[in-house]
MIDOSE-1310 file (N, C-alpha, C; in nm, 2 decimals, decimal comma, always signed):
residues 292
mrls	+0,07/-0,11/+0,02/+0,01/-0,01/-0,02/+0,09/+0,12/-0,01; +0,21/+0,13/+0,10/+0,32/+0,25/+0,09/+0,34/+0,27/-0,05; +0,40/+0,17/-0,10/+0,48/+0,18/-0,23/+0,37/+0,21/-0,35; +0,24/+0,21/-0,33/+0,17/+0,26/-0,41/+0,13/+0,39/-0,41
llll	+0,11/+0,43/-0,28/+0,11/+0,59/-0,26/+0,21/+0,63/-0,29; +0,31/+0,59/-0,26/+0,45/+0,68/-0,32/+0,48/+0,67/-0,44; +0,42/+0,56/-0,55/+0,42/+0,57/-0,68/+0,34/+0,69/-0,74; +0,21/+0,69/-0,67/+0,11/+0,78/-0,72/+0,17/+0,94/-0,70
vllm	+0,24/+0,97/-0,55/+0,29/+1,10/-0,54/+0,41/+1,14/-0,65; +0,49/+1,06/-0,71/+0,56/+1,05/-0,81/+0,51/+1,10/-0,92; +0,41/+1,03/-0,97/+0,32/+1,04/-1,08/+0,26/+1,19/-1,10; +0,23/+1,22/-0,97/+0,16/+1,36/-0,97/+0,26/+1,46/-0,99
gpaq	+0,36/+1,44/-0,90/+0,47/+1,55/-0,90/+0,44/+1,64/-0,80; +0,55/+1,70/-0,72/+0,53/+1,82/-0,63/+0,46/+1,93/-0,65; +0,43/+1,96/-0,78/+0,36/+2,10/-0,80/+0,20/+2,07/-0,81; +0,17/+1,93/-0,83/+0,05/+1,89/-0,86/-0,08/+1,97/-0,77
aata	-0,14/+2,05/-0,82/-0,24/+2,08/-0,72/-0,36/+2,04/-0,71; -0,44/+2,08/-0,62/-0,57/+2,00/-0,59/-0,69/+2,10/-0,60; -0,81/+2,03/-0,59/-0,94/+2,09/-0,60/-1,02/+2,08/-0,51; -1,06/+2,15/-0,41/-1,16/+2,11/-0,31/-1,30/+2,10/-0,35
yrvq	-1,38/+2,02/-0,31/-1,48/+1,96/-0,37/-1,59/+1,97/-0,24; -1,69/+2,04/-0,25/-1,80/+2,00/-0,11/-1,89/+1,90/-0,17; -1,90/+1,79/-0,11/-1,98/+1,65/-0,14/-2,15/+1,73/-0,15; -2,22/+1,67/-0,27/-2,36/+1,70/-0,28/-2,46/+1,58/-0,25
dgdt	-2,57/+1,63/-0,24/-2,66/+1,52/-0,23/-2,66/+1,42/-0,38; -2,66/+1,32/-0,34/-2,64/+1,21/-0,47/-2,53/+1,15/-0,50; -2,42/+1,22/-0,46/-2,27/+1,21/-0,49/-2,24/+1,05/-0,44; -2,16/+0,99/-0,50/-2,09/+0,86/-0,46/-1,93/+0,89/-0,48
ligi	-1,85/+0,84/-0,41/-1,70/+0,83/-0,46/-1,68/+0,78/-0,58; -1,72/+0,69/-0,65/-1,69/+0,65/-0,77/-1,74/+0,74/-0,88; -1,86/+0,83/-0,84/-1,93/+0,92/-0,95/-1,84/+1,06/-0,95; -1,78/+1,05/-0,83/-1,69/+1,20/-0,84/-1,58/+1,19/-0,90
aqra	-1,51/+1,05/-0,90/-1,37/+1,03/-0,95/-1,40/+1,02/-1,10; -1,52/+0,97/-1,13/-1,54/+0,95/-1,30/-1,58/+1,10/-1,34; -1,65/+1,19/-1,30/-1,68/+1,32/-1,36/-1,54/+1,42/-1,32; -1,44/+1,38/-1,23/-1,32/+1,44/-1,23/-1,20/+1,39/-1,34
gvsv	-1,23/+1,27/-1,38/-1,13/+1,24/-1,45/-1,01/+1,18/-1,39; -1,03/+1,12/-1,25/-0,92/+1,07/-1,18/-0,99/+0,93/-1,14; -0,90/+0,85/-1,05/-0,93/+0,74/-1,01/-0,96/+0,74/-0,87; -1,04/+0,66/-0,82/-1,08/+0,65/-0,68/-0,95/+0,64/-0,57
qqir	-0,86/+0,57/-0,63/-0,71/+0,56/-0,54/-0,66/+0,70/-0,55; -0,68/+0,77/-0,66/-0,60/+0,91/-0,64/-0,67/+0,99/-0,55; -0,79/+0,99/-0,53/-0,87/+1,08/-0,43/-0,87/+1,01/-0,30; -0,86/+0,88/-0,27/-0,82/+0,82/-0,14/-0,68/+0,87/-0,08
alna	-0,59/+0,87/-0,19/-0,45/+0,93/-0,15/-0,46/+1,07/-0,08; -0,54/+1,16/-0,13/-0,54/+1,29/-0,09/-0,66/+1,30/+0,05; -0,70/+1,18/+0,08/-0,81/+1,22/+0,21/-0,82/+1,10/+0,29; -0,74/+1,12/+0,40/-0,74/+1,03/+0,50/-0,86/+0,98/+0,54
slkk	-0,97/+1,03/+0,56/-1,09/+0,97/+0,60/-1,16/+0,88/+0,50; -1,10/+0,88/+0,38/-1,16/+0,78/+0,27/-1,08/+0,67/+0,22; -0,96/+0,62/+0,31/-0,86/+0,55/+0,27/-0,92/+0,39/+0,29; -1,02/+0,42/+0,39/-1,07/+0,26/+0,43/-1,24/+0,28/+0,42
ssvv	-1,27/+0,37/+0,36/-1,44/+0,37/+0,32/-1,47/+0,46/+0,20; -1,58/+0,41/+0,15/-1,61/+0,48/+0,03/-1,76/+0,60/+0,04; -1,76/+0,58/+0,18/-1,88/+0,69/+0,21/-1,86/+0,84/+0,21; -1,91/+0,90/+0,11/-1,88/+1,03/+0,11/-2,01/+1,13/+0,16
kvgr	-1,99/+1,20/+0,30/-2,10/+1,26/+0,34/-2,15/+1,39/+0,27; -2,27/+1,42/+0,25/-2,31/+1,54/+0,22/-2,28/+1,64/+0,28; -2,20/+1,74/+0,21/-2,14/+1,90/+0,29/-2,02/+1,87/+0,34; -1,95/+1,74/+0,33/-1,81/+1,73/+0,35/-1,73/+1,78/+0,23
visi	-1,61/+1,86/+0,29/-1,51/+1,90/+0,17/-1,41/+1,80/+0,16; -1,41/+1,76/+0,04/-1,27/+1,65/+0,00/-1,19/+1,71/-0,09; -1,06/+1,66/-0,12/-0,95/+1,73/-0,20/-0,95/+1,62/-0,33; -0,94/+1,67/-0,47/-0,94/+1,59/-0,58/-0,82/+1,64/-0,65
pnrr	-0,75/+1,55/-0,68/-0,61/+1,57/-0,77/-0,65/+1,64/-0,88; -0,58/+1,74/-0,96/-0,59/+1,79/-1,09/-0,52/+1,71/-1,18; -0,54/+1,74/-1,29/-0,48/+1,64/-1,41/-0,38/+1,74/-1,48; -0,26/+1,66/-1,51/-0,16/+1,71/-1,61/-0,17/+1,68/-1,73
vaar	-0,18/+1,77/-1,80/-0,21/+1,77/-1,97/-0,09/+1,79/-2,04; -0,06/+1,69/-2,15/+0,07/+1,71/-2,19/+0,04/+1,81/-2,30; +0,16/+1,86/-2,36/+0,20/+1,96/-2,48/+0,13/+1,89/-2,60; +0,07/+2,02/-2,65/+0,00/+1,99/-2,80/+0,03/+2,09/-2,89
kyhv	+0,01/+2,06/-3,02/+0,01/+2,16/-3,10/-0,13/+2,19/-3,14; -0,15/+2,35/-3,18/-0,28/+2,40/-3,20/-0,28/+2,49/-3,34; -0,36/+2,48/-3,42/-0,38/+2,56/-3,54/-0,44/+2,67/-3,51; -0,39/+2,79/-3,51/-0,47/+2,92/-3,49/-0,58/+2,96/-3,61
rsge	-0,68/+2,98/-3,57/-0,79/+3,04/-3,63/-0,83/+3,15/-3,67; -0,87/+3,22/-3,76/-0,90/+3,35/-3,79/-0,97/+3,42/-3,69; -0,90/+3,54/-3,67/-0,95/+3,63/-3,55/-0,86/+3,60/-3,40; -0,81/+3,50/-3,39/-0,71/+3,48/-3,26/-0,59/+3,54/-3,26
nlts	-0,57/+3,54/-3,14/-0,42/+3,60/-3,10/-0,34/+3,52/-2,99; -0,24/+3,55/-2,97/-0,18/+3,46/-2,83/-0,25/+3,50/-2,69; -0,30/+3,61/-2,68/-0,37/+3,61/-2,57/-0,50/+3,54/-2,56; -0,60/+3,55/-2,65/-0,71/+3,53/-2,64/-0,68/+3,34/-2,67
iahs	-0,60/+3,30/-2,73/-0,57/+3,15/-2,69/-0,54/+3,12/-2,57; -0,43/+3,18/-2,52/-0,39/+3,17/-2,37/-0,51/+3,15/-2,28; -0,59/+3,24/-2,28/-0,72/+3,25/-2,22/-0,83/+3,14/-2,24; -0,82/+3,10/-2,36/-0,91/+2,97/-2,40/-0,85/+2,85/-2,31
fgms	-0,73/+2,82/-2,30/-0,66/+2,74/-2,24/-0,63/+2,75/-2,09; -0,69/+2,85/-2,05/-0,64/+2,87/-1,89/-0,51/+2,89/-1,89; -0,41/+2,97/-1,95/-0,30/+2,97/-1,89/-0,27/+3,15/-1,91; -0,15/+3,19/-1,89/-0,11/+3,33/-1,92/-0,05/+3,35/-2,04
agel	-0,05/+3,47/-2,10/+0,01/+3,48/-2,24/+0,15/+3,46/-2,21; +0,20/+3,49/-2,10/+0,35/+3,47/-2,08/+0,38/+3,34/-2,09; +0,31/+3,25/-2,03/+0,34/+3,10/-2,04/+0,33/+3,06/-2,21; +0,23/+3,10/-2,27/+0,23/+3,07/-2,41/+0,31/+3,11/-2,50
lran	+0,38/+3,24/-2,46/+0,49/+3,31/-2,53/+0,62/+3,22/-2,51; +0,63/+3,16/-2,37/+0,74/+3,12/-2,33/+0,78/+2,99/-2,42; +0,68/+2,93/-2,45/+0,67/+2,80/-2,56/+0,65/+2,82/-2,69; +0,66/+2,97/-2,74/+0,64/+3,01/-2,86/+0,72/+3,12/-2,88
peyr	+0,87/+3,12/-2,83/+0,95/+3,24/-2,85/+0,98/+3,32/-2,97; +0,93/+3,26/-3,09/+0,93/+3,32/-3,22/+0,85/+3,46/-3,21; +0,74/+3,45/-3,12/+0,65/+3,55/-3,15/+0,66/+3,67/-3,02; +0,78/+3,64/-2,97/+0,83/+3,77/-2,89/+0,84/+3,88/-2,95
gnrs	+0,82/+3,98/-2,86/+0,84/+4,13/-2,93/+0,72/+4,18/-2,99; +0,59/+4,12/-2,94/+0,47/+4,16/-2,98/+0,43/+4,12/-3,10; +0,49/+4,01/-3,18/+0,49/+4,00/-3,31/+0,33/+3,92/-3,34; +0,29/+3,95/-3,44/+0,13/+3,90/-3,47/+0,16/+3,74/-3,50
vwag	+0,04/+3,67/-3,46/+0,06/+3,52/-3,50/-0,08/+3,53/-3,62; -0,04/+3,47/-3,73/-0,14/+3,46/-3,83/-0,23/+3,31/-3,80; -0,36/+3,34/-3,87/-0,46/+3,24/-3,89/-0,38/+3,13/-3,98; -0,40/+3,01/-3,94/-0,31/+2,88/-4,00/-0,20/+2,87/-3,93
aiit	-0,12/+2,93/-3,87/-0,01/+2,90/-3,79/+0,00/+2,79/-3,69; +0,08/+2,71/-3,68/+0,07/+2,61/-3,56/+0,16/+2,65/-3,47; +0,11/+2,65/-3,32/+0,18/+2,71/-3,21/+0,18/+2,54/-3,11; +0,26/+2,59/-3,01/+0,26/+2,48/-2,89/+0,19/+2,54/-2,80
ippr	+0,12/+2,43/-2,75/+0,04/+2,46/-2,62/+0,11/+2,37/-2,51; +0,18/+2,46/-2,42/+0,29/+2,37/-2,30/+0,20/+2,28/-2,25; +0,28/+2,22/-2,18/+0,22/+2,11/-2,06/+0,13/+2,19/-1,95; +0,04/+2,16/-1,89/-0,01/+2,22/-1,78/-0,11/+2,13/-1,70
vvaa	-0,13/+2,19/-1,58/-0,20/+2,13/-1,47/-0,36/+2,18/-1,50; -0,45/+2,11/-1,50/-0,60/+2,16/-1,53/-0,64/+2,13/-1,41; -0,76/+2,18/-1,36/-0,85/+2,17/-1,23/-0,94/+2,05/-1,27; -0,98/+1,99/-1,17/-1,05/+1,84/-1,20/-1,20/+1,90/-1,26
gler	-1,22/+1,85/-1,36/-1,35/+1,86/-1,43/-1,46/+1,81/-1,41; -1,51/+1,85/-1,27/-1,64/+1,84/-1,21/-1,76/+1,91/-1,29; -1,85/+1,84/-1,31/-1,96/+1,91/-1,36/-2,03/+2,05/-1,28; -2,04/+2,00/-1,12/-2,09/+2,11/-1,03/-2,00/+2,17/-1,00
sagl	-1,95/+2,27/-1,08/-1,84/+2,36/-1,06/-1,86/+2,44/-0,90; -1,99/+2,49/-0,89/-2,00/+2,59/-0,81/-1,96/+2,56/-0,65; -1,92/+2,39/-0,65/-1,89/+2,34/-0,54/-1,72/+2,34/-0,52; -1,66/+2,38/-0,64/-1,53/+2,38/-0,62/-1,44/+2,52/-0,60
trlg	-1,33/+2,49/-0,54/-1,26/+2,59/-0,50/-1,10/+2,56/-0,52; -1,00/+2,62/-0,59/-0,87/+2,59/-0,63/-0,79/+2,61/-0,49; -0,71/+2,49/-0,46/-0,61/+2,51/-0,36/-0,46/+2,50/-0,41; -0,40/+2,56/-0,35/-0,23/+2,55/-0,33/-0,20/+2,56/-0,49
ggqa	-0,08/+2,51/-0,52/-0,02/+2,49/-0,65/+0,05/+2,60/-0,69; +0,16/+2,59/-0,78/+0,23/+2,67/-0,85/+0,31/+2,76/-0,72; +0,35/+2,89/-0,77/+0,45/+2,97/-0,69/+0,37/+3,09/-0,65; +0,23/+3,10/-0,70/+0,15/+3,21/-0,64/+0,13/+3,25/-0,51
tlhm	+0,14/+3,35/-0,47/+0,10/+3,34/-0,32/-0,04/+3,40/-0,31; -0,12/+3,32/-0,25/-0,28/+3,35/-0,27/-0,30/+3,41/-0,10; -0,39/+3,54/-0,13/-0,46/+3,56/+0,00/-0,59/+3,56/-0,02; -0,68/+3,53/+0,08/-0,83/+3,52/+0,06/-0,90/+3,67/+0,01
asir	-0,98/+3,67/-0,07/-1,07/+3,81/-0,05/-1,21/+3,77/-0,02; -1,28/+3,86/-0,01/-1,42/+3,86/+0,08/-1,51/+3,79/-0,01; -1,52/+3,79/-0,13/-1,63/+3,72/-0,19/-1,56/+3,64/-0,29; -1,66/+3,53/-0,36/-1,60/+3,43/-0,45/-1,70/+3,42/-0,56
vsaa	-1,66/+3,47/-0,68/-1,77/+3,46/-0,77/-1,70/+3,40/-0,91; -1,77/+3,33/-0,98/-1,73/+3,27/-1,10/-1,74/+3,34/-1,23; -1,67/+3,29/-1,34/-1,65/+3,35/-1,46/-1,76/+3,33/-1,54; -1,79/+3,42/-1,61/-1,90/+3,41/-1,73/-1,86/+3,40/-1,86
qddt	-1,87/+3,26/-1,93/-1,86/+3,25/-2,05/-1,95/+3,25/-2,14; -1,92/+3,39/-2,18/-2,06/+3,44/-2,27/-1,97/+3,54/-2,37; -2,00/+3,52/-2,49/-1,94/+3,60/-2,61/-2,04/+3,70/-2,67; -2,15/+3,74/-2,59/-2,24/+3,81/-2,65/-2,19/+3,93/-2,64
pspa	-2,24/+4,04/-2,73/-2,22/+4,20/-2,71/-2,24/+4,25/-2,57; -2,15/+4,32/-2,54/-2,16/+4,42/-2,41/-2,30/+4,49/-2,43; -2,40/+4,50/-2,36/-2,53/+4,59/-2,35/-2,48/+4,72/-2,34; -2,57/+4,82/-2,40/-2,52/+4,96/-2,40/-2,57/+5,02/-2,27
vpds	-2,43/+5,09/-2,20/-2,47/+5,14/-2,08/-2,40/+5,27/-2,10; -2,45/+5,39/-2,00/-2,39/+5,49/-2,02/-2,24/+5,51/-2,00; -2,18/+5,57/-2,13/-2,02/+5,58/-2,14/-1,99/+5,71/-2,16; -1,87/+5,75/-2,14/-1,83/+5,91/-2,17/-1,76/+5,88/-2,29
grwr	-1,70/+5,75/-2,34/-1,62/+5,72/-2,44/-1,44/+5,77/-2,39; -1,45/+5,81/-2,30/-1,30/+5,85/-2,24/-1,26/+5,74/-2,12; -1,13/+5,73/-2,12/-1,08/+5,64/-2,01/-1,07/+5,69/-1,90; -1,09/+5,59/-1,80/-1,10/+5,69/-1,67/-1,00/+5,59/-1,60
wplp	-0,88/+5,66/-1,51/-0,80/+5,59/-1,45/-0,83/+5,50/-1,35; -0,81/+5,40/-1,33/-0,87/+5,31/-1,21/-0,86/+5,35/-1,07; -0,72/+5,42/-1,05/-0,67/+5,43/-0,89/-0,67/+5,58/-0,92; -0,76/+5,68/-0,89/-0,74/+5,80/-0,87/-0,65/+5,83/-0,75
gyhy	-0,56/+5,92/-0,78/-0,43/+5,96/-0,66/-0,31/+5,89/-0,69; -0,33/+5,76/-0,77/-0,23/+5,68/-0,74/-0,18/+5,69/-0,91; -0,07/+5,68/-0,93/-0,01/+5,69/-1,06/+0,12/+5,64/-1,09; +0,20/+5,57/-0,96/+0,34/+5,53/-1,00/+0,32/+5,38/-1,05
vssg	+0,37/+5,36/-1,16/+0,37/+5,24/-1,23/+0,50/+5,17/-1,21; +0,51/+5,07/-1,14/+0,62/+4,99/-1,10/+0,70/+4,91/-1,22; +0,59/+4,86/-1,31/+0,61/+4,77/-1,40/+0,54/+4,82/-1,54; +0,58/+4,87/-1,67/+0,51/+4,89/-1,74/+0,47/+4,80/-1,86
fger	+0,41/+4,82/-1,97/+0,40/+4,76/-2,05/+0,50/+4,72/-2,16; +0,51/+4,58/-2,17/+0,65/+4,53/-2,27/+0,71/+4,42/-2,21; +0,82/+4,40/-2,24/+0,91/+4,28/-2,23/+0,98/+4,33/-2,07; +0,99/+4,24/-1,99/+1,04/+4,24/-1,86/+1,09/+4,09/-1,81
eldg	+1,17/+4,09/-1,72/+1,22/+3,97/-1,65/+1,15/+3,96/-1,50; +1,10/+3,86/-1,47/+1,06/+3,82/-1,33/+1,07/+3,68/-1,29; +1,13/+3,68/-1,19/+1,17/+3,57/-1,12/+1,28/+3,50/-1,21; +1,36/+3,56/-1,27/+1,44/+3,51/-1,37/+1,42/+3,45/-1,51
kegm	+1,28/+3,49/-1,53/+1,22/+3,45/-1,66/+1,18/+3,59/-1,72; +1,22/+3,56/-1,86/+1,17/+3,67/-1,97/+1,04/+3,66/-2,00; +0,97/+3,77/-2,04/+0,84/+3,73/-2,09/+0,75/+3,90/-2,12; +0,66/+3,89/-2,19/+0,58/+4,02/-2,21/+0,51/+4,05/-2,09
hygl	+0,48/+4,18/-2,07/+0,40/+4,21/-1,94/+0,30/+4,32/-2,02; +0,16/+4,25/-2,04/+0,06/+4,32/-2,09/-0,02/+4,40/-2,01; +0,02/+4,46/-1,94/-0,04/+4,57/-1,87/+0,05/+4,67/-1,79; -0,02/+4,73/-1,70/+0,05/+4,83/-1,58/+0,08/+4,77/-1,45
diva	+0,15/+4,76/-1,37/+0,14/+4,76/-1,22/+0,14/+4,89/-1,16; +0,02/+4,96/-1,09/+0,01/+5,04/-1,04/+0,00/+5,02/-0,90; +0,12/+5,12/-0,83/+0,12/+5,05/-0,68/+0,03/+5,16/-0,60; -0,05/+5,08/-0,49/-0,12/+5,18/-0,40/-0,15/+5,06/-0,27
pigt	-0,18/+5,12/-0,18/-0,21/+5,05/-0,05/-0,34/+4,95/-0,08; -0,30/+4,83/+0,01/-0,43/+4,72/+0,00/-0,55/+4,78/+0,05; -0,65/+4,75/-0,02/-0,79/+4,80/+0,01/-0,83/+4,94/-0,05; -0,73/+4,99/-0,16/-0,77/+5,13/-0,22/-0,87/+5,07/-0,31
pvla	-0,99/+5,15/-0,33/-1,09/+5,10/-0,44/-1,02/+5,14/-0,57; -1,08/+5,01/-0,64/-1,05/+5,01/-0,82/-1,17/+5,06/-0,87; -1,14/+5,15/-0,98/-1,28/+5,21/-1,03/-1,26/+5,12/-1,19; -1,39/+5,11/-1,24/-1,40/+5,07/-1,37/-1,35/+5,19/-1,47
arsg	-1,28/+5,14/-1,58/-1,24/+5,25/-1,66/-1,33/+5,29/-1,76; -1,41/+5,21/-1,79/-1,52/+5,24/-1,88/-1,65/+5,17/-1,84; -1,76/+5,19/-1,88/-1,90/+5,11/-1,87/-1,88/+4,99/-1,94; -1,92/+4,92/-1,88/-1,95/+4,76/-1,96/-2,00/+4,68/-1,88
rvle	-1,97/+4,50/-1,91/-2,03/+4,41/-1,86/-1,91/+4,31/-1,79; -1,94/+4,25/-1,66/-1,85/+4,19/-1,61/-1,84/+4,02/-1,67; -1,72/+4,02/-1,74/-1,70/+3,87/-1,80/-1,64/+3,81/-1,70; -1,57/+3,82/-1,60/-1,50/+3,72/-1,50/-1,50/+3,80/-1,38
srnd	-1,53/+3,74/-1,28/-1,50/+3,79/-1,14/-1,46/+3,65/-1,05; -1,33/+3,63/-1,04/-1,30/+3,50/-0,96/-1,17/+3,53/-0,91; -1,10/+3,38/-0,84/-0,97/+3,37/-0,81/-0,91/+3,31/-0,93; -0,84/+3,37/-1,02/-0,77/+3,29/-1,10/-0,63/+3,26/-1,10
arrg	-0,62/+3,16/-0,99/-0,50/+3,11/-0,93/-0,42/+3,04/-1,04; -0,47/+2,98/-1,14/-0,38/+2,90/-1,24/-0,31/+2,99/-1,31; -0,35/+3,09/-1,35/-0,27/+3,20/-1,43/-0,21/+3,31/-1,35; -0,21/+3,29/-1,22/-0,15/+3,40/-1,13/-0,19/+3,53/-1,11
wgwt	-0,33/+3,55/-1,17/-0,40/+3,68/-1,14/-0,42/+3,70/-1,02; -0,45/+3,58/-0,93/-0,52/+3,60/-0,79/-0,68/+3,63/-0,81; -0,73/+3,74/-0,75/-0,87/+3,77/-0,74/-0,87/+3,87/-0,87; -0,93/+3,85/-0,95/-0,95/+3,92/-1,08/-1,09/+3,93/-1,15
vvlk	-1,11/+4,08/-1,19/-1,21/+4,13/-1,26/-1,22/+4,16/-1,41; -1,25/+4,12/-1,49/-1,26/+4,16/-1,64/-1,39/+4,20/-1,69; -1,38/+4,34/-1,73/-1,48/+4,35/-1,77/-1,50/+4,41/-1,97; -1,59/+4,38/-2,01/-1,62/+4,38/-2,16/-1,70/+4,53/-2,17
hpdg	-1,62/+4,61/-2,25/-1,64/+4,73/-2,30/-1,72/+4,75/-2,43; -1,80/+4,84/-2,47/-1,87/+4,87/-2,63/-1,71/+4,87/-2,71; -1,73/+4,83/-2,83/-1,66/+4,86/-2,93/-1,53/+4,74/-2,91; -1,55/+4,63/-2,85/-1,44/+4,53/-2,85/-1,34/+4,57/-2,75
witr	-1,35/+4,66/-2,66/-1,25/+4,67/-2,56/-1,28/+4,60/-2,44; -1,18/+4,56/-2,37/-1,20/+4,46/-2,26/-1,07/+4,51/-2,16; -1,09/+4,52/-2,02/-1,00/+4,55/-1,93/-0,99/+4,46/-1,80; -0,90/+4,43/-1,77/-0,86/+4,36/-1,65/-0,79/+4,41/-1,52
yahl	-0,87/+4,38/-1,40/-0,78/+4,43/-1,29/-0,77/+4,32/-1,17; -0,65/+4,31/-1,19/-0,61/+4,15/-1,12/-0,52/+4,20/-0,98; -0,47/+4,09/-0,90/-0,44/+4,08/-0,76/-0,52/+4,15/-0,67; -0,63/+4,17/-0,67/-0,73/+4,23/-0,60/-0,73/+4,16/-0,44
sqnl	-0,76/+4,22/-0,35/-0,78/+4,16/-0,23/-0,95/+4,17/-0,20; -1,03/+4,19/-0,28/-1,16/+4,18/-0,27/-1,23/+4,21/-0,39; -1,32/+4,15/-0,42/-1,41/+4,15/-0,57/-1,54/+4,23/-0,54; -1,60/+4,32/-0,62/-1,70/+4,39/-0,56/-1,81/+4,38/-0,66
vkag	-1,78/+4,29/-0,75/-1,90/+4,28/-0,87/-1,91/+4,13/-0,91; -1,99/+4,10/-0,97/-2,01/+3,95/-1,00/-2,01/+3,92/-1,17; -2,00/+3,81/-1,20/-2,01/+3,80/-1,36/-2,14/+3,81/-1,38; -2,15/+3,88/-1,50/-2,30/+3,91/-1,59/-2,32/+4,06/-1,56
elvq	-2,30/+4,10/-1,43/-2,34/+4,23/-1,37/-2,29/+4,35/-1,46; -2,40/+4,45/-1,51/-2,35/+4,58/-1,56/-2,29/+4,67/-1,47; -2,20/+4,73/-1,51/-2,13/+4,82/-1,42/-2,10/+4,97/-1,51; -2,13/+5,09/-1,44/-2,09/+5,22/-1,47/-1,92/+5,26/-1,49
qgqr	-1,91/+5,32/-1,56/-1,76/+5,40/-1,57/-1,74/+5,47/-1,42; -1,62/+5,44/-1,36/-1,61/+5,50/-1,22/-1,65/+5,43/-1,11; -1,75/+5,31/-1,13/-1,80/+5,24/-1,04/-1,70/+5,14/-0,96; -1,68/+5,13/-0,82/-1,59/+5,04/-0,76/-1,60/+4,90/-0,81
vgrv	-1,53/+4,82/-0,85/-1,53/+4,68/-0,89/-1,45/+4,58/-0,80; -1,35/+4,66/-0,75/-1,28/+4,56/-0,64/-1,19/+4,67/-0,56; -1,09/+4,61/-0,47/-1,00/+4,67/-0,41/-0,85/+4,61/-0,42; -0,77/+4,71/-0,41/-0,62/+4,66/-0,43/-0,58/+4,56/-0,36
gntg	-0,49/+4,47/-0,41/-0,43/+4,36/-0,29/-0,33/+4,31/-0,33; -0,28/+4,21/-0,29/-0,18/+4,12/-0,32/-0,18/+3,98/-0,35; -0,30/+3,95/-0,43/-0,31/+3,80/-0,44/-0,24/+3,76/-0,58; -0,25/+3,62/-0,56/-0,19/+3,55/-0,70/-0,04/+3,57/-0,70
hstg	+0,02/+3,56/-0,82/+0,17/+3,59/-0,85/+0,21/+3,72/-0,82; +0,23/+3,78/-0,72/+0,25/+3,93/-0,70/+0,36/+3,93/-0,59; +0,42/+4,05/-0,62/+0,55/+4,10/-0,54/+0,53/+4,19/-0,46; +0,40/+4,25/-0,44/+0,37/+4,35/-0,33/+0,24/+4,41/-0,37
phlh	+0,19/+4,48/-0,30/+0,05/+4,56/-0,31/+0,03/+4,63/-0,43; -0,05/+4,61/-0,54/-0,06/+4,68/-0,66/-0,19/+4,63/-0,74; -0,22/+4,71/-0,84/-0,31/+4,67/-0,93/-0,27/+4,65/-1,08; -0,28/+4,52/-1,10/-0,24/+4,49/-1,26/-0,35/+4,54/-1,34
ygty	-0,33/+4,64/-1,44/-0,43/+4,68/-1,50/-0,40/+4,67/-1,65; -0,50/+4,59/-1,72/-0,47/+4,51/-1,87/-0,58/+4,58/-1,96; -0,55/+4,63/-2,07/-0,64/+4,69/-2,17/-0,64/+4,59/-2,29; -0,73/+4,55/-2,35/-0,75/+4,45/-2,50/-0,85/+4,51/-2,58
lrwh	-0,80/+4,50/-2,70/-0,90/+4,53/-2,81/-0,91/+4,40/-2,89; -1,04/+4,33/-2,86/-1,08/+4,20/-2,91/-0,94/+4,11/-2,87; -0,91/+4,14/-2,77/-0,82/+4,02/-2,69/-0,67/+4,08/-2,74; -0,67/+4,19/-2,84/-0,53/+4,20/-2,86/-0,48/+4,31/-2,77
pkdp	-0,35/+4,28/-2,67/-0,33/+4,34/-2,57/-0,30/+4,50/-2,63; -0,30/+4,62/-2,55/-0,28/+4,74/-2,59/-0,22/+4,79/-2,47; -0,11/+4,90/-2,48/-0,04/+4,94/-2,39/-0,15/+5,06/-2,31; -0,21/+5,05/-2,19/-0,30/+5,14/-2,14/-0,26/+5,25/-2,11
mgly	-0,12/+5,31/-2,12/-0,08/+5,43/-2,14/-0,12/+5,50/-2,27; -0,16/+5,42/-2,36/-0,17/+5,47/-2,52/-0,34/+5,55/-2,50; -0,40/+5,52/-2,40/-0,55/+5,55/-2,40/-0,57/+5,69/-2,31; -0,46/+5,75/-2,25/-0,50/+5,85/-2,15/-0,39/+5,97/-2,20
């Protein structure tokens, strides 16, 4: 038994993350394992209370190992770019760029090109996602925020909401940018930084740069954003507010320009209290400083 558990740990690797799942009415250990795409033995290896029992009590939170997905090739489709592709595969643009260094320097990727999707760890694929919370994994420093809301997977146009058409600075009174848009080195790795890191104290209100609809409001631990809010604006513009200590809006909600969407924090892969502010035009990264 000890040998099999040791083999399991070696196969999973030390950086393997887990997902916490709250057992719901009608769940069985076998059913949870099948939906998550893992074995019953793997779940038992992470949950001492299940090593000698197959009974899962409703309301109990159990740990489920995430899955490691091998690298693969991907054919770029019309209208896609590295940022949108990375988003669809649940990784950062920097991770994708490191696997495809020929596109560094903000070079465009064309439809029909073949790029490499690097190996990655994906969260357990349980259908009842409302009961899942990501645990640990990676080098990100995670801090809890006060509300937990999920991403909206919706590509419908952003509804019309009052908007001045001008861009509002998300942190009035704070203009020191510790890291600008462009190539940089972080933790010994070079990569593109698609946004601005604006330094401000934890808890400082973060304002919507423009009116729009909330695409995401969640803890994006996989890509190192921590607690993050993503807004979709008219004319294809998108803004990201990351490393928050608190999310103040929910996915699908309409927000007004200047409305508080979160508070500055230090969550995710962060080196200190600040706001990561990113702007995209149809998911093509644009330097926010060019909009002011």
